[in-house]
ROSE-4610 file (N, C-alpha, C; in Angstrom, 1 decimal, always signed):
// ROSE-4610
residu = [M/M/M/A/A/A/A/A/A/P/P/P/G/G/G/L/L/L/P/P/P/A/A/A/D/D/D/A/A/A/P/P/P/V/V/V/V/V/V/L/L/L/A/A/A/S/S/S/G/G/G/G/G/G/V/V/V/D/D/D/S/S/S/W/W/W/K/K/K/T/T/T/D/D/D/L/L/L/H/H/H/G/G/G/M/M/M/W/W/W/E/E/E/Q/Q/Q/L/L/L/A/A/A/L/L/L/A/A/A/L/L/L/P/P/P/A/A/A/R/R/R/L/L/L/L/L/L/L/L/L/F/F/F/D/D/D/I/I/I/V/V/V/G/G/G/T/T/T/G/G/G/E/E/E/T/T/T/A/A/A/H/H/H/L/L/L/P/P/P/M/M/M/T/T/T/P/P/P/D/D/D/G/G/G/G/G/G/A/A/A/E/E/E/V/V/V/I/I/I/A/A/A/G/G/G/L/L/L/V/V/V/S/S/S/F/F/F/A/A/A/R/R/R/T/T/T/I/I/I/G/G/G/N/N/N/G/G/G/K/K/K/V/V/V/G/G/G/H/H/H/F/F/F/G/G/G/I/I/I/S/S/S/M/M/M/G/G/G/G/G/G/Y/Y/Y/Y/Y/Y/S/S/S/A/A/A/R/R/R/T/T/T/G/G/G/L/L/L/T/T/T/G/G/G/A/A/A/V/V/V/D/D/D/A/A/A/S/S/S/V/V/V/V/V/V/L/L/L/G/G/G/G/G/G/P/P/P/V/V/V/E/E/E/C/C/C/S/S/S/F/F/F/A/A/A/P/P/P/G/G/G/R/R/R/G/G/G/F/F/F/A/A/A/F/F/F/G/G/G/M/M/M/D/D/D/G/G/G/I/I/I/V/V/V/G/G/G/N/N/N/A/A/A/L/L/L/G/G/G/F/F/F/D/D/D/A/A/A/M/M/M/P/P/P/S/S/S/T/T/T/A/A/A/E/E/E/R/R/R/E/E/E/E/E/E/A/A/A/F/F/F/A/A/A/A/A/A/F/F/F/D/D/D/L/L/L/R/R/R/P/P/P/L/L/L/L/L/L/D/D/D/Q/Q/Q/N/N/N/A/A/A/N/N/N/G/G/G/P/P/P/M/M/M/L/L/L/V/V/V/V/V/V/N/N/N/G/G/G/T/T/T/E/E/E/D/D/D/V/V/V/H/H/H/V/V/V/P/P/P/L/L/L/D/D/D/D/D/D/T/T/T/L/L/L/V/V/V/F/F/F/E/E/E/G/G/G/R/R/R/R/R/R/D/D/D/T/T/T/R/R/R/V/V/V/E/E/E/L/L/L/I/I/I/P/P/P/D/D/D/T/T/T/G/G/G/H/H/H/C/C/C/A/A/A/I/I/I/S/S/S/R/R/R/F/F/F/G/G/G/E/E/E/A/A/A/M/M/M/A/A/A/V/V/V/I/I/I/A/A/A/P/P/P/W/W/W/L/L/L/K/K/K/D/D/D/T/T/T/L/L/L/I/I/I/G/G/G]
num = [1/1/1/2/2/2/3/3/3/4/4/4/5/5/5/6/6/6/7/7/7/8/8/8/9/9/9/10/10/10/11/11/11/12/12/12/13/13/13/14/14/14/15/15/15/16/16/16/17/17/17/18/18/18/19/19/19/20/20/20/21/21/21/22/22/22/23/23/23/24/24/24/25/25/25/26/26/26/27/27/27/28/28/28/29/29/29/30/30/30/31/31/31/32/32/32/33/33/33/34/34/34/35/35/35/36/36/36/37/37/37/38/38/38/39/39/39/40/40/40/41/41/41/42/42/42/43/43/43/44/44/44/45/45/45/46/46/46/47/47/47/48/48/48/49/49/49/50/50/50/51/51/51/52/52/52/53/53/53/54/54/54/55/55/55/56/56/56/57/57/57/58/58/58/59/59/59/60/60/60/61/61/61/62/62/62/63/63/63/64/64/64/65/65/65/66/66/66/67/67/67/68/68/68/69/69/69/70/70/70/71/71/71/72/72/72/73/73/73/74/74/74/75/75/75/76/76/76/77/77/77/78/78/78/79/79/79/80/80/80/81/81/81/82/82/82/83/83/83/84/84/84/85/85/85/86/86/86/87/87/87/88/88/88/89/89/89/90/90/90/91/91/91/92/92/92/93/93/93/94/94/94/95/95/95/96/96/96/97/97/97/98/98/98/99/99/99/100/100/100/101/101/101/102/102/102/103/103/103/104/104/104/105/105/105/106/106/106/107/107/107/108/108/108/109/109/109/110/110/110/111/111/111/112/112/112/113/113/113/114/114/114/115/115/115/116/116/116/117/117/117/118/118/118/119/119/119/120/120/120/121/121/121/122/122/122/123/123/123/124/124/124/125/125/125/126/126/126/127/127/127/128/128/128/129/129/129/130/130/130/131/131/131/132/132/132/133/133/133/134/134/134/135/135/135/136/136/136/137/137/137/138/138/138/139/139/139/140/140/140/141/141/141/142/142/142/143/143/143/144/144/144/145/145/145/146/146/146/147/147/147/148/148/148/149/149/149/150/150/150/151/151/151/152/152/152/153/153/153/154/154/154/155/155/155/156/156/156/157/157/157/158/158/158/159/159/159/160/160/160/161/161/161/162/162/162/163/163/163/164/164/164/165/165/165/166/166/166/167/167/167/168/168/168/169/169/169/170/170/170/171/171/171/172/172/172/173/173/173/174/174/174/175/175/175/176/176/176/177/177/177/178/178/178/179/179/179/180/180/180/181/181/181/182/182/182/183/183/183/184/184/184/185/185/185/186/186/186/187/187/187/188/188/188/189/189/189/190/190/190/191/191/191/192/192/192/193/193/193/194/194/194/195/195/195/196/196/196/197/197/197/198/198/198/199/199/199/200/200/200/201/201/201/202/202/202/203/203/203/204/204/204/205/205/205/206/206/206/207/207/207/208/208/208/209/209/209/210/210/210/211/211/211/212/212/212/213/213/213/214/214/214/215/215/215/216/216/216/217/217/217/218/218/218/219/219/219/220/220/220/221/221/221/222/222/222/223/223/223/224/224/224]
x = [+121.9/+122.0/+122.3/+123.2/+123.8/+124.3/+124.1/+124.6/+125.9/+126.6/+127.9/+128.6/+129.9/+130.5/+130.3/+129.1/+128.6/+129.6/+130.0/+131.0/+130.6/+131.7/+131.5/+130.7/+130.8/+130.3/+129.0/+128.2/+126.8/+125.9/+124.7/+123.6/+123.1/+122.3/+121.9/+120.3/+119.4/+118.0/+117.6/+116.9/+116.3/+115.0/+114.7/+113.5/+112.9/+111.5/+110.8/+109.5/+109.0/+107.7/+106.7/+105.6/+104.5/+104.5/+103.2/+103.2/+103.1/+102.9/+102.9/+103.9/+104.9/+105.9/+107.4/+108.0/+109.2/+110.2/+111.3/+112.4/+112.8/+112.8/+113.3/+112.2/+110.9/+109.7/+109.9/+110.4/+110.6/+111.9/+112.7/+114.0/+114.0/+113.1/+113.3/+113.0/+112.0/+111.6/+112.9/+113.4/+114.6/+115.8/+115.9/+117.0/+116.8/+115.5/+115.1/+115.5/+115.2/+115.2/+116.8/+117.7/+119.0/+119.8/+119.3/+120.0/+119.7/+118.4/+118.0/+118.5/+119.1/+119.6/+121.1/+121.7/+123.1/+123.2/+122.5/+122.4/+122.3/+122.9/+122.9/+121.5/+121.0/+119.7/+120.0/+119.5/+119.4/+118.2/+118.1/+116.7/+116.5/+115.1/+114.8/+113.3/+113.0/+111.6/+111.2/+109.9/+109.5/+109.1/+108.9/+108.6/+107.2/+107.4/+106.0/+106.1/+107.1/+107.2/+108.6/+108.6/+109.9/+110.9/+112.1/+113.2/+112.9/+111.9/+111.6/+110.3/+109.8/+108.5/+108.3/+109.4/+109.5/+109.3/+109.2/+108.9/+107.4/+106.5/+105.3/+105.2/+104.6/+104.4/+103.5/+104.5/+103.8/+104.5/+103.7/+104.2/+105.5/+105.7/+107.1/+108.3/+107.8/+108.8/+109.4/+108.5/+109.0/+109.7/+109.5/+110.1/+111.5/+111.7/+112.7/+113.8/+113.3/+114.2/+114.6/+113.9/+114.2/+115.2/+115.0/+116.0/+117.3/+117.4/+118.8/+119.4/+118.5/+119.0/+119.3/+118.5/+118.9/+120.3/+120.6/+121.9/+123.0/+122.7/+123.7/+124.0/+122.8/+122.9/+123.7/+123.7/+124.5/+126.1/+126.4/+127.9/+128.5/+127.6/+128.2/+128.2/+127.6/+127.7/+128.2/+127.6/+128.0/+127.2/+126.4/+125.6/+124.2/+123.9/+122.5/+121.6/+120.5/+119.8/+118.2/+117.7/+116.3/+115.6/+114.3/+113.5/+112.3/+112.2/+111.2/+110.3/+109.1/+108.1/+107.1/+106.8/+105.6/+104.5/+103.3/+102.3/+102.5/+102.6/+102.6/+104.0/+105.0/+106.4/+106.1/+105.2/+105.0/+104.4/+103.9/+103.6/+104.8/+105.7/+107.0/+107.7/+107.9/+108.4/+107.7/+106.4/+105.6/+106.0/+106.3/+106.9/+108.2/+109.1/+110.5/+110.3/+109.5/+109.3/+108.7/+107.7/+107.0/+108.0/+108.7/+109.6/+110.8/+111.1/+112.2/+113.6/+113.3/+114.5/+115.4/+114.9/+115.7/+115.5/+116.6/+116.6/+115.7/+115.0/+114.0/+113.1/+111.9/+110.9/+110.0/+109.9/+108.8/+107.8/+106.5/+105.4/+104.6/+104.6/+103.8/+102.8/+101.6/+100.3/+100.3/+101.1/+101.0/+99.8/+99.3/+98.2/+98.9/+98.2/+98.7/+97.5/+96.3/+95.3/+94.0/+93.3/+92.1/+91.9/+93.2/+93.3/+93.0/+93.4/+93.4/+92.1/+91.2/+89.9/+89.0/+88.3/+87.3/+86.3/+86.0/+85.1/+85.6/+87.1/+87.8/+87.9/+87.3/+87.5/+88.6/+88.9/+89.9/+89.4/+90.1/+89.8/+90.7/+90.1/+90.9/+91.8/+91.3/+92.0/+93.2/+93.1/+94.1/+94.1/+92.8/+92.6/+93.5/+93.6/+94.4/+95.9/+96.3/+97.7/+98.1/+97.3/+97.7/+97.6/+96.7/+96.4/+97.8/+98.3/+99.7/+100.8/+100.8/+101.9/+101.7/+100.6/+100.4/+100.8/+101.0/+101.5/+100.4/+99.1/+98.0/+98.4/+98.0/+98.3/+97.0/+95.9/+94.7/+94.0/+92.8/+92.2/+91.7/+92.2/+91.8/+90.2/+89.6/+88.2/+88.5/+87.3/+87.3/+87.8/+87.4/+87.7/+89.2/+89.7/+91.2/+91.9/+91.5/+92.2/+92.1/+91.2/+90.9/+91.6/+91.9/+92.7/+94.1/+94.5/+96.0/+96.3/+95.3/+95.5/+95.4/+94.6/+94.5/+95.9/+96.9/+98.2/+98.9/+98.6/+99.3/+99.0/+97.7/+97.4/+98.3/+98.7/+99.8/+99.2/+98.1/+97.7/+98.3/+99.0/+99.8/+101.0/+101.5/+102.6/+102.3/+101.1/+100.5/+100.2/+99.8/+99.5/+100.7/+102.0/+103.2/+103.7/+104.8/+105.4/+106.8/+107.3/+108.7/+109.2/+108.3/+108.6/+109.9/+110.5/+111.6/+111.0/+111.8/+111.2/+110.5/+109.2/+108.4/+107.6/+107.7/+106.8/+105.9/+104.5/+103.5/+102.8/+102.7/+102.1/+101.3/+100.2/+99.3/+98.3/+97.7/+96.7/+95.4/+94.5/+93.3/+92.3/+92.5/+91.4/+91.9/+92.6/+93.0/+92.0/+91.9/+90.7/+91.3/+92.6/+93.0/+93.3/+93.8/+94.1/+93.4/+92.5/+91.7/+92.4/+91.6/+92.4/+92.8/+91.9/+92.2/+93.7/+94.0/+95.6/+96.6/+96.3/+97.1/+97.0/+95.8/+95.4/+95.6/+95.8/+96.2/+97.4/+98.4/+99.7/+99.7/+98.5/+98.5/+98.6/+99.4/+99.6/+100.7/+101.3/+102.4/+103.6/+104.5/+105.7/+106.7/+107.6/+108.4/+107.8/+106.5/+105.6/+105.1/+105.3/+104.8/+103.8/+102.7/+101.6/+101.2/+101.3/+101.0/+100.0/+98.8/+97.7/+97.8/+98.1/+98.0/+96.6/+96.1/+94.6/+94.4/+93.4/+93.0/+94.1/+94.4/+95.1/+94.9/+95.4/+94.9/+96.1/+96.0/+97.1/+98.4/+99.2/+100.6/+100.8/+99.7/+99.7/+100.4/+100.2/+101.0/+100.8/+99.6/+99.3/+99.8/+100.4/+101.0/+102.3/+103.0/+104.1/+105.3/+105.2/+106.3/+106.2/+104.8/+104.6/+105.0/+104.8/+105.0/+106.6/+107.4/+108.8/+109.2/+108.6/+109.1/+109.0/+108.1/+107.9/+109.1/+109.0/+109.9/+111.4/+112.0/+113.4/+114.0/+113.3/+113.9/+113.9/+112.7/+112.5/+113.5/+113.8/+114.9/+116.2/+116.5/+117.8/+117.9/+117.0/+117.1/+117.2/+116.3/+116.4/+117.7/+118.2/+119.4/+120.6/+120.7/+121.9/+121.9/+120.5/+120.5/+120.9]
y = [-30.7/-30.7/-29.5/-29.6/-28.5/-28.6/-27.7/-27.8/-28.2/-28.9/-29.1/-28.0/-27.7/-26.7/-25.6/-25.6/-24.4/-23.9/-22.7/-22.1/-22.5/-22.7/-23.0/-21.9/-20.6/-19.4/-19.1/-20.0/-19.8/-19.7/-19.1/-19.0/-20.5/-20.8/-21.9/-21.7/-22.6/-22.6/-23.8/-23.6/-24.8/-25.3/-26.4/-26.8/-28.1/-28.2/-29.3/-29.5/-30.7/-30.9/-30.7/-31.4/-31.5/-32.7/-32.9/-34.0/-35.3/-35.3/-36.7/-36.9/-36.0/-36.1/-36.1/-37.1/-37.2/-36.6/-36.1/-35.4/-36.1/-37.3/-38.4/-38.6/-38.4/-38.4/-37.4/-36.2/-35.0/-34.8/-35.9/-35.7/-35.0/-35.4/-34.9/-33.4/-33.0/-31.6/-30.8/-31.4/-30.7/-30.5/-31.5/-31.6/-30.6/-30.4/-29.3/-27.9/-27.6/-26.5/-26.2/-27.3/-27.0/-26.7/-27.1/-26.9/-25.5/-25.0/-23.7/-22.5/-22.9/-21.9/-21.8/-20.5/-20.5/-20.6/-21.7/-21.9/-23.3/-23.7/-24.9/-25.4/-26.4/-26.8/-27.6/-27.3/-28.2/-28.8/-30.0/-30.7/-31.4/-31.3/-32.0/-32.3/-33.2/-33.5/-32.8/-32.1/-31.3/-32.3/-31.9/-32.7/-33.5/-34.7/-35.4/-36.3/-36.1/-36.8/-37.4/-38.4/-38.9/-39.3/-38.6/-39.0/-38.3/-37.5/-36.9/-37.1/-38.3/-38.7/-39.0/-39.2/-39.5/-38.3/-37.0/-35.7/-35.4/-35.2/-34.8/-33.4/-33.1/-31.9/-30.9/-29.9/-28.8/-27.5/-26.3/-25.2/-24.9/-24.7/-24.3/-25.4/-26.7/-27.7/-27.7/-27.7/-27.6/-26.4/-25.2/-23.9/-24.2/-24.7/-24.9/-25.7/-26.8/-27.6/-26.8/-25.9/-25.2/-24.1/-23.5/-22.4/-23.1/-24.2/-24.8/-25.2/-25.3/-25.6/-24.4/-23.2/-21.8/-21.5/-21.6/-21.4/-22.1/-23.4/-24.3/-23.8/-23.5/-23.1/-21.8/-20.8/-19.6/-19.9/-21.2/-21.3/-22.3/-22.7/-23.4/-22.8/-21.4/-20.7/-19.4/-18.5/-17.0/-16.4/-17.0/-16.4/-16.2/-16.1/-15.9/-17.2/-17.1/-18.2/-18.1/-18.9/-18.9/-20.1/-20.2/-21.3/-21.3/-22.6/-23.0/-24.0/-23.8/-24.9/-25.2/-26.5/-26.8/-27.5/-27.0/-27.5/-27.2/-28.2/-27.8/-27.5/-27.8/-27.0/-25.6/-25.2/-23.7/-23.1/-23.8/-23.2/-22.7/-23.6/-23.2/-22.4/-22.2/-21.0/-19.8/-19.8/-18.7/-18.0/-19.0/-18.5/-17.9/-18.5/-18.0/-16.6/-16.6/-15.3/-14.1/-14.4/-13.4/-12.9/-13.7/-13.5/-12.7/-13.0/-12.3/-13.3/-14.5/-15.2/-15.7/-15.5/-15.9/-14.7/-14.7/-13.8/-13.9/-14.9/-15.1/-16.2/-16.0/-17.3/-17.3/-18.7/-19.0/-19.9/-19.7/-20.3/-20.9/-22.2/-22.8/-23.7/-23.2/-23.9/-24.2/-23.1/-23.3/-22.9/-23.5/-23.1/-22.0/-21.1/-20.2/-19.6/-19.5/-19.1/-19.8/-19.6/-20.3/-21.8/-22.2/-23.8/-24.4/-23.4/-24.1/-23.7/-23.0/-22.5/-23.7/-23.5/-24.6/-24.8/-26.1/-26.4/-26.8/-26.6/-27.0/-28.6/-29.0/-30.6/-30.9/-32.0/-32.6/-33.4/-33.4/-34.1/-35.2/-36.2/-37.4/-37.9/-38.2/-39.0/-38.2/-36.9/-36.0/-36.0/-36.3/-36.1/-37.2/-38.4/-39.6/-39.1/-38.7/-38.2/-37.1/-36.1/-34.9/-35.5/-36.3/-36.9/-37.5/-38.5/-39.2/-38.1/-37.2/-36.2/-35.3/-35.2/-34.4/-35.3/-36.7/-37.4/-38.3/-38.3/-39.2/-40.6/-41.5/-43.1/-43.6/-42.9/-43.4/-42.0/-42.2/-41.1/-40.2/-38.8/-38.0/-37.5/-37.2/-36.7/-35.2/-34.7/-33.3/-32.3/-32.5/-31.6/-31.8/-32.9/-33.3/-32.6/-32.9/-32.1/-30.7/-30.0/-28.5/-28.1/-28.6/-28.1/-28.2/-29.3/-29.3/-28.1/-28.1/-27.0/-25.7/-25.4/-23.9/-23.2/-24.0/-23.3/-22.9/-23.5/-23.1/-21.9/-21.4/-20.0/-18.8/-18.4/-17.4/-16.0/-15.8/-14.6/-13.6/-13.9/-13.0/-12.5/-13.4/-12.9/-12.2/-12.6/-11.8/-10.3/-10.1/-8.8/-7.9/-8.4/-7.7/-7.3/-6.5/-5.9/-6.3/-7.5/-7.7/-8.8/-8.9/-10.1/-9.7/-10.6/-10.4/-10.6/-10.6/-10.8/-12.3/-12.2/-13.4/-13.6/-14.7/-15.0/-16.1/-15.9/-16.7/-17.2/-18.6/-19.2/-20.3/-20.2/-21.5/-21.6/-22.7/-22.8/-22.3/-21.9/-21.2/-22.2/-23.5/-24.5/-25.6/-25.1/-25.8/-26.4/-27.6/-28.2/-28.5/-28.3/-28.4/-27.1/-26.1/-24.8/-23.8/-23.2/-22.0/-20.9/-20.3/-19.4/-18.2/-17.8/-16.6/-17.0/-18.1/-18.5/-17.7/-17.5/-17.1/-15.5/-15.1/-13.8/-12.9/-13.5/-12.6/-12.0/-12.6/-11.9/-10.7/-10.4/-9.4/-8.2/-7.1/-5.8/-5.7/-7.0/-6.8/-6.2/-5.6/-5.0/-6.2/-6.2/-7.2/-8.4/-8.4/-9.7/-9.8/-11.0/-11.1/-12.3/-12.1/-13.1/-13.3/-14.8/-15.4/-16.5/-16.3/-17.4/-17.9/-19.3/-19.9/-20.6/-20.1/-20.5/-22.0/-22.7/-23.9/-25.0/-24.9/-26.0/-26.1/-27.1/-27.1/-27.0/-27.9/-27.6/-27.7/-26.5/-26.4/-26.3/-25.9/-26.0/-26.9/-28.2/-29.4/-29.7/-29.6/-29.8/-28.9/-27.7/-26.8/-26.3/-27.3/-27.1/-26.3/-26.5/-25.8/-24.4/-23.8/-22.5/-22.0/-22.7/-22.3/-22.2/-23.2/-22.9/-21.9/-21.5/-20.4/-19.1/-19.1/-17.8/-18.0/-19.2/-19.4/-19.3/-20.0/-20.1/-18.7/-17.9/-16.6/-15.6/-15.7/-15.0/-15.2/-16.5/-16.8/-16.3/-16.4/-16.2/-14.5/-13.9/-12.5/-11.9/-12.5/-12.2/-12.4/-13.7/-14.1/-13.6/-13.4/-13.1/-11.7/-11.1/-9.7/-9.7]
z = [+31.0/+29.6/+28.9/+27.9/+27.2/+25.7/+24.9/+23.5/+23.6/+22.4/+22.4/+22.4/+22.9/+23.0/+23.8/+24.5/+25.4/+26.3/+26.4/+27.3/+28.7/+29.6/+30.9/+31.7/+31.1/+31.8/+31.4/+30.6/+30.3/+31.3/+31.3/+32.3/+32.5/+33.4/+33.9/+34.0/+33.3/+33.4/+34.1/+35.2/+35.9/+35.2/+35.0/+34.2/+34.8/+34.9/+35.3/+34.8/+34.8/+34.4/+35.6/+35.3/+36.6/+37.5/+38.0/+39.0/+38.1/+36.8/+36.1/+35.0/+35.1/+34.2/+34.9/+34.8/+35.3/+34.3/+34.7/+33.8/+32.7/+32.9/+31.8/+30.9/+31.2/+30.3/+29.3/+29.6/+28.6/+27.9/+27.9/+27.5/+26.1/+25.2/+23.8/+23.9/+24.8/+24.8/+25.5/+26.5/+27.0/+26.0/+25.1/+24.2/+23.3/+22.8/+21.8/+22.6/+23.7/+24.4/+24.6/+24.9/+25.2/+23.8/+22.8/+21.5/+20.9/+21.6/+21.1/+21.9/+23.0/+24.1/+24.2/+24.5/+25.0/+26.4/+26.9/+28.5/+28.7/+29.9/+30.5/+31.2/+31.0/+31.6/+32.9/+33.9/+35.3/+35.4/+35.1/+34.9/+36.4/+36.7/+38.1/+38.0/+39.2/+39.3/+40.6/+40.3/+41.5/+42.7/+43.9/+45.0/+44.6/+45.4/+45.0/+43.7/+43.0/+41.6/+41.1/+40.5/+40.0/+41.2/+40.9/+42.1/+43.4/+43.3/+44.7/+45.1/+44.7/+45.1/+46.6/+47.3/+48.8/+49.6/+48.9/+49.5/+49.0/+49.9/+49.7/+49.1/+47.9/+47.4/+48.1/+48.6/+49.4/+49.0/+49.1/+48.6/+49.1/+50.4/+51.1/+50.8/+51.0/+50.8/+49.3/+48.3/+47.0/+46.8/+47.5/+47.2/+47.8/+48.9/+49.6/+48.7/+48.2/+47.3/+46.1/+45.5/+44.3/+44.7/+45.9/+46.4/+46.5/+46.8/+46.9/+45.6/+44.6/+43.3/+42.7/+42.9/+42.4/+43.0/+44.3/+44.9/+44.1/+44.0/+43.2/+41.8/+41.1/+39.8/+39.5/+40.6/+40.5/+40.6/+40.9/+41.2/+40.0/+38.9/+37.9/+36.6/+36.5/+35.2/+35.4/+34.8/+35.0/+36.1/+36.8/+37.9/+37.5/+36.3/+35.9/+35.9/+36.5/+36.6/+36.1/+35.2/+34.8/+35.2/+35.3/+35.8/+34.9/+34.1/+33.4/+34.0/+34.2/+34.7/+33.9/+33.9/+33.1/+34.0/+33.6/+34.5/+36.1/+36.9/+38.4/+38.7/+37.6/+37.7/+37.4/+36.6/+36.4/+37.6/+38.6/+39.8/+40.5/+40.7/+41.4/+40.6/+39.1/+38.5/+38.6/+38.8/+39.1/+40.6/+41.5/+42.6/+42.6/+41.9/+41.9/+41.0/+40.1/+39.5/+40.1/+40.9/+41.5/+42.8/+43.4/+44.3/+44.0/+42.6/+42.0/+42.4/+42.7/+43.1/+41.8/+40.6/+39.7/+38.6/+37.5/+36.5/+35.3/+35.3/+34.3/+34.5/+34.4/+34.8/+33.7/+33.4/+32.4/+33.1/+32.9/+33.7/+32.3/+32.0/+30.9/+31.4/+31.6/+32.0/+33.4/+34.3/+35.8/+36.5/+37.5/+38.3/+39.4/+39.8/+40.5/+41.5/+41.3/+42.1/+42.0/+40.9/+40.7/+40.8/+40.2/+40.4/+41.7/+42.8/+44.1/+45.0/+44.2/+44.8/+45.3/+46.4/+46.8/+45.7/+45.6/+44.6/+43.3/+43.1/+41.8/+41.7/+40.6/+40.3/+39.4/+39.1/+38.2/+37.1/+35.9/+34.8/+34.5/+33.9/+33.4/+34.4/+35.7/+36.6/+37.4/+37.2/+37.8/+39.3/+39.7/+41.3/+42.1/+41.3/+42.1/+41.7/+40.8/+40.4/+41.5/+41.5/+42.5/+43.8/+44.2/+45.8/+46.0/+45.0/+45.3/+45.6/+44.8/+44.8/+46.3/+46.6/+47.8/+49.1/+49.0/+50.0/+50.4/+50.0/+50.4/+50.2/+50.8/+50.5/+50.1/+50.1/+49.5/+49.1/+48.2/+47.6/+48.5/+48.6/+49.6/+49.4/+50.4/+50.2/+49.8/+49.3/+48.6/+49.7/+51.1/+52.2/+52.3/+52.4/+52.5/+51.5/+50.3/+49.2/+49.3/+49.4/+49.2/+50.4/+51.8/+52.8/+52.5/+51.7/+51.4/+50.0/+49.3/+48.2/+48.6/+49.6/+50.0/+50.1/+50.6/+51.0/+49.6/+48.6/+47.5/+46.7/+47.1/+46.4/+46.5/+45.3/+45.2/+45.3/+45.6/+45.7/+46.4/+47.6/+48.5/+47.8/+46.9/+46.1/+44.7/+44.3/+43.3/+43.6/+44.9/+45.4/+45.7/+45.4/+45.8/+44.4/+44.3/+43.1/+43.1/+43.5/+43.4/+42.5/+41.4/+40.4/+39.5/+39.1/+38.1/+36.7/+35.7/+34.3/+34.2/+33.7/+33.5/+32.3/+31.8/+30.5/+31.0/+30.8/+31.1/+29.9/+29.7/+28.4/+28.8/+27.8/+28.0/+26.9/+26.7/+25.6/+26.1/+25.1/+25.5/+26.1/+25.6/+25.8/+27.1/+27.9/+28.9/+29.9/+30.1/+30.9/+32.4/+32.6/+34.1/+34.6/+34.0/+34.6/+34.2/+35.0/+34.5/+33.7/+32.5/+31.9/+32.7/+33.8/+34.7/+35.2/+35.5/+36.2/+35.3/+34.0/+33.0/+32.8/+32.6/+32.4/+33.7/+35.0/+36.2/+36.0/+35.0/+35.0/+34.0/+33.3/+32.4/+33.1/+32.6/+33.3/+34.4/+34.5/+35.5/+34.9/+35.7/+35.1/+34.8/+33.8/+33.3/+33.1/+32.7/+32.4/+31.0/+30.2/+29.1/+29.1/+28.6/+28.6/+27.2/+27.0/+25.7/+25.8/+25.1/+24.9/+23.6/+23.5/+22.2/+22.0/+20.9/+20.6/+19.9/+20.3/+19.7/+20.4/+21.5/+22.1/+23.5/+24.4/+25.7/+26.6/+27.7/+28.8/+28.2/+28.7/+28.3/+26.8/+25.9/+24.6/+24.0/+24.4/+24.2/+22.5/+22.0/+20.5/+19.6/+20.2/+19.4/+20.1/+20.6/+21.4/+20.6/+19.3/+18.6/+18.7/+18.7/+18.6/+20.1/+21.1/+22.5/+22.6/+22.0/+22.0/+21.3/+20.2/+19.4/+20.1/+21.2/+22.0/+23.3/+23.8/+25.1/+24.9/+23.9/+23.7/+23.4/+22.5/+22.2/+23.5/+24.1/+25.2/+26.3/+26.7/+27.5/+27.2/+25.8/+25.2/+25.5/+25.2/+25.3/+26.7/+27.6/+29.0/+29.7/+29.4/+30.2/+29.5/+28.1/+27.4/+26.9/+26.4/+26.2/+24.7]
């Protein structure tokens, strides 16, 4: 997706939602972003969701798919690639940002560490949605879910200093992702953290304010 007349040598931004949002569900959002950026959007569904629901959601499996998309994206523009992930998609954009695999990473409401800790519960039916994305064909037990989730913890990457430019955004009232999963990025090099007050997961009720931060940051970071 791209704005009319966008040059062929524009940067490319990978973009995805989370475990309960197909790329087509977010068409209006992507359209808004495409019109705001001098970049081409490469939209995809994360593993376990939408057109890749046949692949169970795993940390490495999802990262492998995205690595292929990053490689492809570098061949269709000017070589610069960003990654914008929403919710669980933000988990994967956090990975590409922390490893320096992309030139700009936006994490909107992404779980990275505390979300995967033992004893974490889910609100509003998300346990079933997440269980389905993980590849279970019946509601997983707490032990099964925690075992699957343990591998997602990004602490090993957070302990390194290899990240590229990152923007981490979320609402202060998120019931799905603990605030600490956003605040953990404070103080990192090349990293900006923005908390939007009086809104929840992914700042959805104040999304215009989130986009007012995200779009200019992506433009400045990828274009300069």
